[in-house]
C-alpha positions as protocol buffer text, in pm:
chain_id: "A"
residue {
  index: 1
  type: MET
  ca { x: -3816 y: -4070 z: 1248 }
}
residue {
  index: 2
  type: CYS
  ca { x: -4010 y: -4373 z: 1373 }
}
residue {
  index: 3
  type: ILE
  ca { x: -3950 y: -4555 z: 1703 }
}
residue {
  index: 4
  type: ARG
  ca { x: -3764 y: -4836 z: 1525 }
}
residue {
  index: 5
  type: ASP
  ca { x: -3513 y: -4586 z: 1384 }
}
residue {
  index: 6
  type: ARG
  ca { x: -3453 y: -4443 z: 1732 }
}
residue {
  index: 7
  type: ALA
  ca { x: -3406 y: -4781 z: 1898 }
}
residue {
  index: 8
  type: GLY
  ca { x: -3044 y: -4832 z: 1792 }
}
residue {
  index: 9
  type: PRO
  ca { x: -2907 y: -4493 z: 1903 }
}
residue {
  index: 10
  type: LEU
  ca { x: -3115 y: -4505 z: 2224 }
}
residue {
  index: 11
  type: ALA
  ca { x: -2982 y: -4851 z: 2315 }
}
residue {
  index: 12
  type: SER
  ca { x: -2625 y: -4741 z: 2246 }
}
residue {
  index: 13
  type: THR
  ca { x: -2673 y: -4438 z: 2469 }
}
residue {
  index: 14
  type: VAL
  ca { x: -2830 y: -4635 z: 2755 }
}
residue {
  index: 15
  type: ILE
  ca { x: -2547 y: -4888 z: 2749 }
}
residue {
  index: 16
  type: GLY
  ca { x: -2254 y: -4668 z: 2648 }
}
residue {
  index: 17
  type: VAL
  ca { x: -2294 y: -4368 z: 2881 }
}
residue {
  index: 18
  type: PRO
  ca { x: -2299 y: -4565 z: 3212 }
}
residue {
  index: 19
  type: PHE
  ca { x: -2016 y: -4788 z: 3085 }
}
residue {
  index: 20
  type: PHE
  ca { x: -1805 y: -4487 z: 2996 }
}
residue {
  index: 21
  type: TRP
  ca { x: -1880 y: -4325 z: 3330 }
}
residue {
  index: 22
  type: MET
  ca { x: -1764 y: -4635 z: 3521 }
}
residue {
  index: 23
  type: LEU
  ca { x: -1446 y: -4648 z: 3315 }
}
residue {
  index: 24
  type: ALA
  ca { x: -1383 y: -4280 z: 3385 }
}
residue {
  index: 25
  type: LEU
  ca { x: -1420 y: -4337 z: 3759 }
}
residue {
  index: 26
  type: TRP
  ca { x: -1184 y: -4635 z: 3741 }
}
residue {
  index: 27
  type: VAL
  ca { x: -922 y: -4431 z: 3551 }
}
residue {
  index: 28
  type: GLN
  ca { x: -956 y: -4148 z: 3802 }
}
residue {
  index: 29
  type: LYS
  ca { x: -896 y: -4395 z: 4085 }
}
residue {
  index: 30
  type: GLN
  ca { x: -588 y: -4533 z: 3909 }
}
residue {
  index: 31
  type: HIS
  ca { x: -444 y: -4182 z: 3883 }
}
residue {
  index: 32
  type: ARG
  ca { x: -498 y: -4125 z: 4256 }
}
residue {
  index: 33
  type: THR
  ca { x: -347 y: -4454 z: 4367 }
}
residue {
  index: 34
  type: ASP
  ca { x: -64 y: -4477 z: 4112 }
}
residue {
  index: 35
  type: PRO
  ca { x: 132 y: -4158 z: 4034 }
}
residue {
  index: 36
  type: ASN
  ca { x: 303 y: -4331 z: 3743 }
}
residue {
  index: 37
  type: GLU
  ca { x: -27 y: -4370 z: 3559 }
}
residue {
  index: 38
  type: ARG
  ca { x: 7 y: -4031 z: 3391 }
}
residue {
  index: 39
  type: HIS
  ca { x: 347 y: -4135 z: 3255 }
}
residue {
  index: 40
  type: SER
  ca { x: 202 y: -4423 z: 3055 }
}
residue {
  index: 41
  type: PHE
  ca { x: 183 y: -4415 z: 2677 }
}
residue {
  index: 42
  type: ALA
  ca { x: -176 y: -4542 z: 2687 }
}
residue {
  index: 43
  type: TRP
  ca { x: -295 y: -4236 z: 2881 }
}
residue {
  index: 44
  type: SER
  ca { x: -120 y: -3998 z: 2641 }
}
residue {
  index: 45
  type: PHE
  ca { x: -253 y: -4181 z: 2336 }
}
residue {
  index: 46
  type: TYR
  ca { x: -611 y: -4188 z: 2464 }
}
residue {
  index: 47
  type: LEU
  ca { x: -623 y: -3825 z: 2570 }
}
residue {
  index: 48
  type: ASN
  ca { x: -466 y: -3695 z: 2249 }
}
residue {
  index: 49
  type: ALA
  ca { x: -684 y: -3916 z: 2029 }
}
residue {
  index: 50
  type: ALA
  ca { x: -1002 y: -3808 z: 2209 }
}
residue {
  index: 51
  type: LEU
  ca { x: -916 y: -3438 z: 2186 }
}
residue {
  index: 52
  type: ILE
  ca { x: -805 y: -3451 z: 1822 }
}
residue {
  index: 53
  type: GLY
  ca { x: -1100 y: -3661 z: 1708 }
}
residue {
  index: 54
  type: SER
  ca { x: -1358 y: -3450 z: 1892 }
}
residue {
  index: 55
  type: VAL
  ca { x: -1226 y: -3113 z: 1773 }
}
residue {
  index: 56
  type: VAL
  ca { x: -1210 y: -3230 z: 1411 }
}
residue {
  index: 57
  type: THR
  ca { x: -1563 y: -3371 z: 1435 }
}
residue {
  index: 58
  type: ALA
  ca { x: -1697 y: -3055 z: 1599 }
}
residue {
  index: 59
  type: GLY
  ca { x: -1533 y: -2833 z: 1337 }
}
residue {
  index: 60
  type: SER
  ca { x: -1649 y: -3036 z: 1038 }
}
residue {
  index: 61
  type: THR
  ca { x: -2008 y: -3069 z: 1162 }
}
residue {
  index: 62
  type: ALA
  ca { x: -2022 y: -2696 z: 1243 }
}
residue {
  index: 63
  type: PHE
  ca { x: -1913 y: -2621 z: 889 }
}
residue {
  index: 64
  type: ALA
  ca { x: -2171 y: -2864 z: 746 }
}
residue {
  index: 65
  type: PHE
  ca { x: -2446 y: -2706 z: 959 }
}
residue {
  index: 66
  type: LEU
  ca { x: -2367 y: -2347 z: 856 }
}
residue {
  index: 67
  type: ASN
  ca { x: -2305 y: -2446 z: 496 }
}
residue {
  index: 68
  type: GLY
  ca { x: -2653 y: -2596 z: 486 }
}
residue {
  index: 69
  type: PHE
  ca { x: -2803 y: -2249 z: 531 }
}
residue {
  index: 70
  type: ILE
  ca { x: -2570 y: -2112 z: 260 }
}
residue {
  index: 71
  type: ASP
  ca { x: -2685 y: -2379 z: 16 }
}
residue {
  index: 72
  type: GLY
  ca { x: -3048 y: -2319 z: 105 }
}
residue {
  index: 73
  type: ASP
  ca { x: -3107 y: -2654 z: 276 }
}
residue {
  index: 74
  type: GLY
  ca { x: -3191 y: -2491 z: 610 }
}
residue {
  index: 75
  type: TYR
  ca { x: -3180 y: -2648 z: 955 }
}
residue {
  index: 76
  type: ASP
  ca { x: -3046 y: -3005 z: 979 }
}
residue {
  index: 77
  type: GLY
  ca { x: -3078 y: -3169 z: 1319 }
}
residue {
  index: 78
  type: THR
  ca { x: -2872 y: -3470 z: 1215 }
}
residue {
  index: 79
  type: VAL
  ca { x: -2570 y: -3237 z: 1196 }
}
residue {
  index: 80
  type: VAL
  ca { x: -2643 y: -3047 z: 1518 }
}
residue {
  index: 81
  type: ALA
  ca { x: -2647 y: -3364 z: 1730 }
}
residue {
  index: 82
  type: PRO
  ca { x: -2291 y: -3483 z: 1651 }
}
residue {
  index: 83
  type: PHE
  ca { x: -2165 y: -3125 z: 1688 }
}
residue {
  index: 84
  type: LEU
  ca { x: -2307 y: -3096 z: 2040 }
}
residue {
  index: 85
  type: VAL
  ca { x: -2177 y: -3440 z: 2139 }
}
residue {
  index: 86
  type: ALA
  ca { x: -1831 y: -3377 z: 1993 }
}
residue {
  index: 87
  type: THR
  ca { x: -1811 y: -3036 z: 2161 }
}
residue {
  index: 88
  type: GLY
  ca { x: -1908 y: -3188 z: 2496 }
}
residue {
  index: 89
  type: VAL
  ca { x: -1651 y: -3466 z: 2458 }
}
residue {
  index: 90
  type: TRP
  ca { x: -1382 y: -3213 z: 2368 }
}
residue {
  index: 91
  type: ALA
  ca { x: -1465 y: -2982 z: 2660 }
}
residue {
  index: 92
  type: ALA
  ca { x: -1467 y: -3268 z: 2913 }
}
residue {
  index: 93
  type: HIS
  ca { x: -1134 y: -3407 z: 2795 }
}
residue {
  index: 94
  type: TRP
  ca { x: -982 y: -3058 z: 2777 }
}
residue {
  index: 95
  type: LEU
  ca { x: -1059 y: -3009 z: 3148 }
}
residue {
  index: 96
  type: VAL
  ca { x: -909 y: -3350 z: 3223 }
}
residue {
  index: 97
  type: TRP
  ca { x: -599 y: -3260 z: 3022 }
}
residue {
  index: 98
  type: ARG
  ca { x: -558 y: -2940 z: 3220 }
}
residue {
  index: 99
  type: ARG
  ca { x: -583 y: -3128 z: 3550 }
}
residue {
  index: 100
  type: VAL
  ca { x: -391 y: -3447 z: 3466 }
}
residue {
  index: 101
  type: PRO
  ca { x: -175 y: -3385 z: 3159 }
}
residue {
  index: 102
  type: PRO
  ca { x: 27 y: -3680 z: 3028 }
}
residue {
  index: 103
  type: SER
  ca { x: 401 y: -3659 z: 3074 }
}
residue {
  index: 104
  type: THR
  ca { x: 469 y: -3762 z: 2712 }
}
residue {
  index: 105
  type: MET
  ca { x: 334 y: -3581 z: 2405 }
}
residue {
  index: 106
  type: ALA
  ca { x: 122 y: -3356 z: 2624 }
}
residue {
  index: 107
  type: ASP
  ca { x: 97 y: -3087 z: 2355 }
}
residue {
  index: 108
  type: LEU
  ca { x: 36 y: -3316 z: 2056 }
}
residue {
  index: 109
  type: HIS
  ca { x: -337 y: -3242 z: 2030 }
}
residue {
  index: 110
  type: VAL
  ca { x: -274 y: -2868 z: 2067 }
}
residue {
  index: 111
  type: MET
  ca { x: -37 y: -2864 z: 1770 }
}
residue {
  index: 112
  type: VAL
  ca { x: -250 y: -3094 z: 1553 }
}
residue {
  index: 113
  type: ALA
  ca { x: -561 y: -2884 z: 1616 }
}
residue {
  index: 114
  type: SER
  ca { x: -357 y: -2569 z: 1545 }
}
residue {
  index: 115
  type: GLY
  ca { x: -257 y: -2717 z: 1210 }
}
residue {
  index: 116
  type: VAL
  ca { x: -618 y: -2812 z: 1130 }
}
residue {
  index: 117
  type: GLY
  ca { x: -744 y: -2464 z: 1214 }
}
residue {
  index: 118
  type: LEU
  ca { x: -462 y: -2298 z: 1022 }
}
residue {
  index: 119
  type: GLY
  ca { x: -531 y: -2511 z: 715 }
}
residue {
  index: 120
  type: ALA
  ca { x: -903 y: -2429 z: 714 }
}
residue {
  index: 121
  type: MET
  ca { x: -840 y: -2062 z: 772 }
}
residue {
  index: 122
  type: ALA
  ca { x: -566 y: -2038 z: 506 }
}
residue {
  index: 123
  type: GLY
  ca { x: -769 y: -2234 z: 251 }
}
residue {
  index: 124
  type: GLY
  ca { x: -1073 y: -2010 z: 293 }
}
residue {
  index: 125
  type: ALA
  ca { x: -864 y: -1693 z: 270 }
}
residue {
  index: 126
  type: ALA
  ca { x: -685 y: -1817 z: -42 }
}
residue {
  index: 127
  type: PHE
  ca { x: -1020 y: -1896 z: -206 }
}
residue {
  index: 128
  type: ILE
  ca { x: -1155 y: -1547 z: -133 }
}
residue {
  index: 129
  type: ILE
  ca { x: -842 y: -1380 z: -272 }
}
residue {
  index: 130
  type: GLY
  ca { x: -855 y: -1604 z: -578 }
}
residue {
  index: 131
  type: SER
  ca { x: -1223 y: -1526 z: -635 }
}
residue {
  index: 132
  type: LEU
  ca { x: -1151 y: -1155 z: -614 }
}
residue {
  index: 133
  type: VAL
  ca { x: -868 y: -1182 z: -868 }
}
residue {
  index: 134
  type: ASP
  ca { x: -1076 y: -1400 z: -1102 }
}
residue {
  index: 135
  type: ARG
  ca { x: -1369 y: -1160 z: -1100 }
}
residue {
  index: 136
  type: THR
  ca { x: -1139 y: -863 z: -1149 }
}
residue {
  index: 137
  type: LEU
  ca { x: -978 y: -1025 z: -1451 }
}
residue {
  index: 138
  type: ALA
  ca { x: -1315 y: -1133 z: -1591 }
}
residue {
  index: 139
  type: ASP
  ca { x: -1469 y: -789 z: -1550 }
}
residue {
  index: 140
  type: ALA
  ca { x: -1215 y: -508 z: -1586 }
}
residue {
  index: 141
  type: GLY
  ca { x: -1486 y: -254 z: -1515 }
}
residue {
  index: 142
  type: GLY
  ca { x: -1522 y: -369 z: -1152 }
}
residue {
  index: 143
  type: VAL
  ca { x: -1687 y: -640 z: -947 }
}
residue {
  index: 144
  type: ALA
  ca { x: -2046 y: -605 z: -827 }
}
residue {
  index: 145
  type: VAL
  ca { x: -2109 y: -673 z: -459 }
}
residue {
  index: 146
  type: ASP
  ca { x: -2378 y: -932 z: -526 }
}
residue {
  index: 147
  type: ARG
  ca { x: -2138 y: -1124 z: -749 }
}
residue {
  index: 148
  type: MET
  ca { x: -1867 y: -1125 z: -483 }
}
residue {
  index: 149
  type: LEU
  ca { x: -2098 y: -1250 z: -208 }
}
residue {
  index: 150
  type: SER
  ca { x: -2172 y: -1580 z: -380 }
}
residue {
  index: 151
  type: ASP
  ca { x: -2234 y: -1912 z: -204 }
}
residue {
  index: 152
  type: PRO
  ca { x: -1875 y: -2043 z: -243 }
}
residue {
  index: 153
  type: VAL
  ca { x: -1737 y: -1720 z: -98 }
}
residue {
  index: 154
  type: TRP
  ca { x: -1970 y: -1745 z: 201 }
}
residue {
  index: 155
  type: SER
  ca { x: -1855 y: -2104 z: 248 }
}
residue {
  index: 156
  type: ALA
  ca { x: -1497 y: -1979 z: 248 }
}
residue {
  index: 157
  type: VAL
  ca { x: -1588 y: -1716 z: 508 }
}
residue {
  index: 158
  type: THR
  ca { x: -1743 y: -1992 z: 720 }
}
residue {
  index: 159
  type: ALA
  ca { x: -1426 y: -2198 z: 691 }
}
residue {
  index: 160
  type: ILE
  ca { x: -1221 y: -1897 z: 802 }
}
residue {
  index: 161
  type: GLY
  ca { x: -1447 y: -1841 z: 1102 }
}
residue {
  index: 162
  type: ILE
  ca { x: -1443 y: -2203 z: 1220 }
}
residue {
  index: 163
  type: GLY
  ca { x: -1076 y: -2260 z: 1142 }
}
residue {
  index: 164
  type: GLY
  ca { x: -983 y: -1928 z: 1299 }
}
residue {
  index: 165
  type: THR
  ca { x: -1168 y: -2016 z: 1619 }
}
residue {
  index: 166
  type: ILE
  ca { x: -986 y: -2348 z: 1647 }
}
residue {
  index: 167
  type: TRP
  ca { x: -649 y: -2189 z: 1566 }
}
residue {
  index: 168
  type: VAL
  ca { x: -688 y: -1895 z: 1804 }
}
residue {
  index: 169
  type: TRP
  ca { x: -788 y: -2118 z: 2096 }
}
residue {
  index: 170
  type: HIS
  ca { x: -523 y: -2385 z: 2046 }
}
residue {
  index: 171
  type: TRP
  ca { x: -232 y: -2181 z: 1910 }
}
residue {
  index: 172
  type: LEU
  ca { x: -259 y: -1818 z: 2022 }
}
residue {
  index: 173
  type: LEU
  ca { x: -406 y: -1888 z: 2365 }
}
residue {
  index: 174
  type: ASN
  ca { x: -242 y: -2221 z: 2454 }
}
residue {
  index: 175
  type: GLY
  ca { x: 38 y: -2318 z: 2215 }
}
residue {
  index: 176
  type: LEU
  ca { x: 228 y: -2004 z: 2119 }
}
residue {
  index: 177
  type: ASN
  ca { x: 379 y: -1931 z: 2461 }
}
residue {
  index: 178
  type: SER
  ca { x: 406 y: -2292 z: 2578 }
}
residue {
  index: 179
  type: SER
  ca { x: 731 y: -2485 z: 2613 }
}
residue {
  index: 180
  type: ARG
  ca { x: 920 y: -2522 z: 2287 }
}
residue {
  index: 181
  type: THR
  ca { x: 910 y: -2900 z: 2276 }
}
residue {
  index: 182
  type: THR
  ca { x: 995 y: -3115 z: 1976 }
}
residue {
  index: 183
  type: ILE
  ca { x: 627 y: -3129 z: 1882 }
}
residue {
  index: 184
  type: TRP
  ca { x: 603 y: -2748 z: 1909 }
}
residue {
  index: 185
  type: GLN
  ca { x: 902 y: -2701 z: 1681 }
}
residue {
  index: 186
  type: GLY
  ca { x: 767 y: -2966 z: 1444 }
}
residue {
  index: 187
  type: TYR
  ca { x: 442 y: -2775 z: 1402 }
}
residue {
  index: 188
  type: VAL
  ca { x: 610 y: -2439 z: 1347 }
}
residue {
  index: 189
  type: ILE
  ca { x: 877 y: -2571 z: 1108 }
}
residue {
  index: 190
  type: LEU
  ca { x: 689 y: -2839 z: 915 }
}
residue {
  index: 191
  type: VAL
  ca { x: 337 y: -2695 z: 907 }
}
residue {
  index: 192
  type: GLY
  ca { x: 405 y: -2324 z: 929 }
}
residue {
  index: 193
  type: VAL
  ca { x: 741 y: -2272 z: 758 }
}
residue {
  index: 194
  type: LEU
  ca { x: 749 y: -2566 z: 517 }
}
residue {
  index: 195
  type: GLY
  ca { x: 376 y: -2559 z: 437 }
}
residue {
  index: 196
  type: GLY
  ca { x: 367 y: -2184 z: 385 }
}
residue {
  index: 197
  type: LEU
  ca { x: 684 y: -2184 z: 177 }
}
residue {
  index: 198
  type: LEU
  ca { x: 566 y: -2466 z: -50 }
}
residue {
  index: 199
  type: ALA
  ca { x: 231 y: -2292 z: -103 }
}
residue {
  index: 200
  type: ALA
  ca { x: 408 y: -1966 z: -187 }
}
residue {
  index: 201
  type: VAL
  ca { x: 649 y: -2133 z: -431 }
}
residue {
  index: 202
  type: ILE
  ca { x: 385 y: -2343 z: -610 }
}
residue {
  index: 203
  type: GLY
  ca { x: 122 y: -2069 z: -629 }
}
residue {
  index: 204
  type: GLY
  ca { x: 371 y: -1802 z: -728 }
}
residue {
  index: 205
  type: ALA
  ca { x: 529 y: -2019 z: -996 }
}
residue {
  index: 206
  type: ILE
  ca { x: 192 y: -2100 z: -1155 }
}
residue {
  index: 207
  type: ALA
  ca { x: 77 y: -1737 z: -1155 }
}
residue {
  index: 208
  type: LEU
  ca { x: 410 y: -1608 z: -1292 }
}
residue {
  index: 209
  type: PHE
  ca { x: 423 y: -1874 z: -1564 }
}
residue {
  index: 210
  type: GLN
  ca { x: 74 y: -1793 z: -1686 }
}
residue {
  index: 211
  type: LEU
  ca { x: 165 y: -1424 z: -1698 }
}
residue {
  index: 212
  type: LEU
  ca { x: 484 y: -1486 z: -1896 }
}
residue {
  index: 213
  type: GLN
  ca { x: 307 y: -1733 z: -2123 }
}
residue {
  index: 214
  type: TRP
  ca { x: 39 y: -1478 z: -2211 }
}
residue {
  index: 215
  type: PHE
  ca { x: 288 y: -1208 z: -2315 }
}
residue {
  index: 216
  type: PHE
  ca { x: 578 y: -1413 z: -2457 }
}
residue {
  index: 217
  type: GLY
  ca { x: 464 y: -1771 z: -2516 }
}
residue {
  index: 218
  type: ASP
  ca { x: 184 y: -1970 z: -2672 }
}
residue {
  index: 219
  type: PRO
  ca { x: -115 y: -1928 z: -2436 }
}
residue {
  index: 220
  type: GLY
  ca { x: -349 y: -2149 z: -2638 }
}
residue {
  index: 221
  type: ALA
  ca { x: -648 y: -1933 z: -2543 }
}
residue {
  index: 222
  type: SER
  ca { x: -817 y: -1658 z: -2738 }
}
residue {
  index: 223
  type: SER
  ca { x: -910 y: -1438 z: -2442 }
}
residue {
  index: 224
  type: ALA
  ca { x: -732 y: -1322 z: -2128 }
}
residue {
  index: 225
  type: ALA
  ca { x: -1026 y: -1431 z: -1911 }
}
residue {
  index: 226
  type: LEU
  ca { x: -997 y: -1787 z: -2040 }
}
residue {
  index: 227
  type: HIS
  ca { x: -620 y: -1800 z: -2012 }
}
residue {
  index: 228
  type: PHE
  ca { x: -604 y: -1658 z: -1659 }
}
residue {
  index: 229
  type: ARG
  ca { x: -892 y: -1868 z: -1524 }
}
residue {
  index: 230
  type: ASP
  ca { x: -654 y: -2049 z: -1285 }
}
residue {
  index: 231
  type: THR
  ca { x: -440 y: -1749 z: -1196 }
}
residue {
  index: 232
  type: GLY
  ca { x: -669 y: -1625 z: -921 }
}
residue {
  index: 233
  type: TRP
  ca { x: -644 y: -1930 z: -698 }
}
residue {
  index: 234
  type: ALA
  ca { x: -269 y: -1956 z: -767 }
}
residue {
  index: 235
  type: PHE
  ca { x: -220 y: -1595 z: -661 }
}
residue {
  index: 236
  type: GLY
  ca { x: -436 y: -1650 z: -352 }
}
residue {
  index: 237
  type: VAL
  ca { x: -238 y: -1960 z: -251 }
}
residue {
  index: 238
  type: ALA
  ca { x: 90 y: -1772 z: -300 }
}
residue {
  index: 239
  type: ALA
  ca { x: -24 y: -1469 z: -100 }
}
residue {
  index: 240
  type: ILE
  ca { x: -152 y: -1674 z: 194 }
}
residue {
  index: 241
  type: GLY
  ca { x: 152 y: -1900 z: 178 }
}
residue {
  index: 242
  type: ILE
  ca { x: 385 y: -1600 z: 209 }
}
residue {
  index: 243
  type: GLY
  ca { x: 186 y: -1473 z: 506 }
}
residue {
  index: 244
  type: VAL
  ca { x: 192 y: -1810 z: 683 }
}
residue {
  index: 245
  type: TRP
  ca { x: 565 y: -1849 z: 615 }
}
residue {
  index: 246
  type: LEU
  ca { x: 657 y: -1500 z: 740 }
}
residue {
  index: 247
  type: TYR
  ca { x: 446 y: -1535 z: 1054 }
}
residue {
  index: 248
  type: HIS
  ca { x: 596 y: -1868 z: 1160 }
}
residue {
  index: 249
  type: ARG
  ca { x: 941 y: -1744 z: 1070 }
}
residue {
  index: 250
  type: SER
  ca { x: 893 y: -1455 z: 1314 }
}
residue {
  index: 251
  type: VAL
  ca { x: 767 y: -1701 z: 1578 }
}
residue {
  index: 252
  type: LEU
  ca { x: 1088 y: -1902 z: 1546 }
}
residue {
  index: 253
  type: ALA
  ca { x: 1298 y: -1587 z: 1580 }
}
residue {
  index: 254
  type: SER
  ca { x: 1116 y: -1456 z: 1888 }
}
residue {
  index: 255
  type: GLY
  ca { x: 1176 y: -1560 z: 2245 }
}
residue {
  index: 256
  type: ARG
  ca { x: 1524 y: -1704 z: 2199 }
}
residue {
  index: 257
  type: ASP
  ca { x: 1883 y: -1603 z: 2258 }
}
residue {
  index: 258
  type: THR
  ca { x: 2092 y: -1436 z: 1990 }
}
residue {
  index: 259
  type: ALA
  ca { x: 2308 y: -1749 z: 1964 }
}
residue {
  index: 260
  type: ARG
  ca { x: 2238 y: -1968 z: 1664 }
}
residue {
  index: 261
  type: SER
  ca { x: 2043 y: -2283 z: 1754 }
}
residue {
  index: 262
  type: ASN
  ca { x: 1959 y: -2608 z: 1581 }
}
residue {
  index: 263
  type: VAL
  ca { x: 1618 y: -2465 z: 1494 }
}
residue {
  index: 264
  type: ASP
  ca { x: 1788 y: -2184 z: 1301 }
}
residue {
  index: 265
  type: ARG
  ca { x: 2002 y: -2436 z: 1117 }
}
residue {
  index: 266
  type: ILE
  ca { x: 1701 y: -2650 z: 1027 }
}
residue {
  index: 267
  type: TYR
  ca { x: 1519 y: -2343 z: 899 }
}
residue {
  index: 268
  type: ASP
  ca { x: 1806 y: -2222 z: 680 }
}
residue {
  index: 269
  type: TYR
  ca { x: 1877 y: -2560 z: 526 }
}
residue {
  index: 270
  type: LEU
  ca { x: 1507 y: -2636 z: 483 }
}
residue {
  index: 271
  type: VAL
  ca { x: 1456 y: -2317 z: 283 }
}
residue {
  index: 272
  type: SER
  ca { x: 1779 y: -2386 z: 91 }
}
residue {
  index: 273
  type: GLY
  ca { x: 1658 y: -2736 z: 5 }
}
residue {
  index: 274
  type: ILE
  ca { x: 1319 y: -2619 z: -123 }
}
residue {
  index: 275
  type: ALA
  ca { x: 1481 y: -2345 z: -330 }
}
residue {
  index: 276
  type: LEU
  ca { x: 1747 y: -2582 z: -463 }
}
residue {
  index: 277
  type: ALA
  ca { x: 1478 y: -2827 z: -573 }
}
residue {
  index: 278
  type: THR
  ca { x: 1306 y: -2543 z: -760 }
}
residue {
  index: 279
  type: VAL
  ca { x: 1631 y: -2443 z: -933 }
}
residue {
  index: 280
  type: ALA
  ca { x: 1702 y: -2807 z: -1019 }
}
residue {
  index: 281
  type: GLY
  ca { x: 1356 y: -2828 z: -1176 }
}
residue {
  index: 282
  type: ALA
  ca { x: 1438 y: -2520 z: -1384 }
}
residue {
  index: 283
  type: LEU
  ca { x: 1765 y: -2668 z: -1509 }
}
residue {
  index: 284
  type: THR
  ca { x: 1594 y: -2998 z: -1587 }
}
residue {
  index: 285
  type: THR
  ca { x: 1328 y: -2812 z: -1785 }
}
residue {
  index: 286
  type: LEU
  ca { x: 1599 y: -2633 z: -1982 }
}
residue {
  index: 287
  type: VAL
  ca { x: 1760 y: -2967 z: -2070 }
}
residue {
  index: 288
  type: VAL
  ca { x: 1422 y: -3091 z: -2189 }
}
residue {
  index: 289
  type: ALA
  ca { x: 1389 y: -2780 z: -2404 }
}
residue {
  index: 290
  type: VAL
  ca { x: 1728 y: -2850 z: -2562 }
}
residue {
  index: 291
  type: PHE
  ca { x: 1631 y: -3207 z: -2648 }
}
residue {
  index: 292
  type: THR
  ca { x: 1301 y: -3096 z: -2802 }
}
residue {
  index: 293
  type: LEU
  ca { x: 1500 y: -2892 z: -3055 }
}
residue {
  index: 294
  type: PHE
  ca { x: 1628 y: -3216 z: -3202 }
}
residue {
  index: 295
  type: ASP
  ca { x: 1305 y: -3417 z: -3187 }
}
residue {
  index: 296
  type: THR
  ca { x: 981 y: -3269 z: -3323 }
}
residue {
  index: 297
  type: SER
  ca { x: 759 y: -3572 z: -3259 }
}
residue {
  index: 298
  type: ASP
  ca { x: 444 y: -3511 z: -3059 }
}
residue {
  index: 299
  type: ALA
  ca { x: 535 y: -3793 z: -2819 }
}
residue {
  index: 300
  type: VAL
  ca { x: 846 y: -3611 z: -2709 }
}
residue {
  index: 301
  type: ARG
  ca { x: 714 y: -3256 z: -2725 }
}
residue {
  index: 302
  type: GLY
  ca { x: 388 y: -3343 z: -2546 }
}
residue {
  index: 303
  type: GLY
  ca { x: 206 y: -3062 z: -2726 }
}
residue {
  index: 304
  type: ASP
  ca { x: 403 y: -2784 z: -2553 }
}
residue {
  index: 305
  type: SER
  ca { x: 594 y: -2527 z: -2757 }
}
residue {
  index: 306
  type: ASP
  ca { x: 965 y: -2472 z: -2707 }
}
residue {
  index: 307
  type: THR
  ca { x: 892 y: -2119 z: -2592 }
}
residue {
  index: 308
  type: ASP
  ca { x: 656 y: -2237 z: -2317 }
}
residue {
  index: 309
  type: ILE
  ca { x: 913 y: -2488 z: -2192 }
}
residue {
  index: 310
  type: VAL
  ca { x: 1179 y: -2217 z: -2174 }
}
residue {
  index: 311
  type: LEU
  ca { x: 935 y: -1983 z: -2000 }
}
residue {
  index: 312
  type: LEU
  ca { x: 861 y: -2253 z: -1743 }
}
residue {
  index: 313
  type: ALA
  ca { x: 1233 y: -2287 z: -1673 }
}
residue {
  index: 314
  type: ILE
  ca { x: 1268 y: -1909 z: -1642 }
}
residue {
  index: 315
  type: THR
  ca { x: 974 y: -1900 z: -1402 }
}
residue {
  index: 316
  type: LEU
  ca { x: 1130 y: -2162 z: -1175 }
}
residue {
  index: 317
  type: LEU
  ca { x: 1462 y: -1979 z: -1183 }
}
residue {
  index: 318
  type: ILE
  ca { x: 1299 y: -1647 z: -1092 }
}
residue {
  index: 319
  type: VAL
  ca { x: 1118 y: -1810 z: -800 }
}
residue {
  index: 320
  type: GLY
  ca { x: 1392 y: -2040 z: -673 }
}
residue {
  index: 321
  type: ALA
  ca { x: 1728 y: -1876 z: -741 }
}
residue {
  index: 322
  type: PRO
  ca { x: 1695 y: -1563 z: -521 }
}
residue {
  index: 323
  type: MET
  ca { x: 1547 y: -1765 z: -236 }
}
residue {
  index: 324
  type: TRP
  ca { x: 1832 y: -2017 z: -255 }
}
residue {
  index: 325
  type: MET
  ca { x: 2100 y: -1748 z: -270 }
}
residue {
  index: 326
  type: VAL
  ca { x: 1968 y: -1568 z: 41 }
}
residue {
  index: 327
  type: ALA
  ca { x: 1916 y: -1880 z: 253 }
}
residue {
  index: 328
  type: TRP
  ca { x: 2240 y: -2050 z: 147 }
}
residue {
  index: 329
  type: ARG
  ca { x: 2447 y: -1736 z: 194 }
}
residue {
  index: 330
  type: HIS
  ca { x: 2304 y: -1691 z: 543 }
}
residue {
  index: 331
  type: ALA
  ca { x: 2380 y: -2052 z: 633 }
}
residue {
  index: 332
  type: GLN
  ca { x: 2735 y: -2034 z: 498 }
}
residue {
  index: 333
  type: HIS
  ca { x: 2800 y: -1707 z: 680 }
}
residue {
  index: 334
  type: ALA
  ca { x: 2699 y: -1875 z: 1006 }
}
residue {
  index: 335
  type: HIS
  ca { x: 2918 y: -2173 z: 915 }
}
residue {
  index: 336
  type: ARG
  ca { x: 3220 y: -1948 z: 876 }
}
residue {
  index: 337
  type: GLN
  ca { x: 3149 y: -1768 z: 1202 }
}
residue {
  index: 338
  type: ASP
  ca { x: 3103 y: -2091 z: 1400 }
}
């Protein structure tokens, strides 16, 4: 890199660092002289935005740096620099947050970073499980070690390591046992319960449909390896989704009184709603199958056989009906008791 290329970043550093330092001293003085400063929305917004932006930048650049070695590109200093800067920014603001936490949305960045780490960790684990299933289906005689340790699998392992580090620090060490605020409950219910349940339903439905289609329908493929080429990732998504759902369900149930709370009600009706939507999709698919019996045009049939349409409806019923019956029965039992 020539001197001209370094001039812009160097000038920004010379001007920006002292300016930021003076602003930091001014903010610190405001907090000492005005106790209400920490109650302002601006302080909460700035601190959360800085922590969220820096942890996402640090995680993504760390993944890009390690993935460069996996791809064979080797050391890349242009990725190391933003990682070090982002990590320093995050560490400095984390210490500030511990000393002068905002009074509003103090745990927002903790829950957002927990969701980011959980997503990276779950995505990498689902990919590894899917790769294992795909290779097992493609080679019934077993999977060689060198085939399993391919570049995409190592990238998935890297994602698990980085995402797991972010999730462990923010959730297990700082968020799990913190106050159960609205943001805390929003993360557990929306990200953990809803996200895990949707992943389990979608992945399980795809894997089950492909299995039923191979044995009873019109697979449209001459070999099992070709037909089940998407089953691995669907199975991986379903397996990880079930794990995420069960874990966050246990978190909701722990550390509370035996009395039924609004969180319990939200959970029961949320699961009931997802399951009901799945059952409604099954019934709609059955209606479509009935109409296709009376119209054989390609425009209406869309190239799918009547058997496959019925199998899709059966798949949705198998996935959604038991889940709806359990959740709805539990909610109605509580309704009768209270």
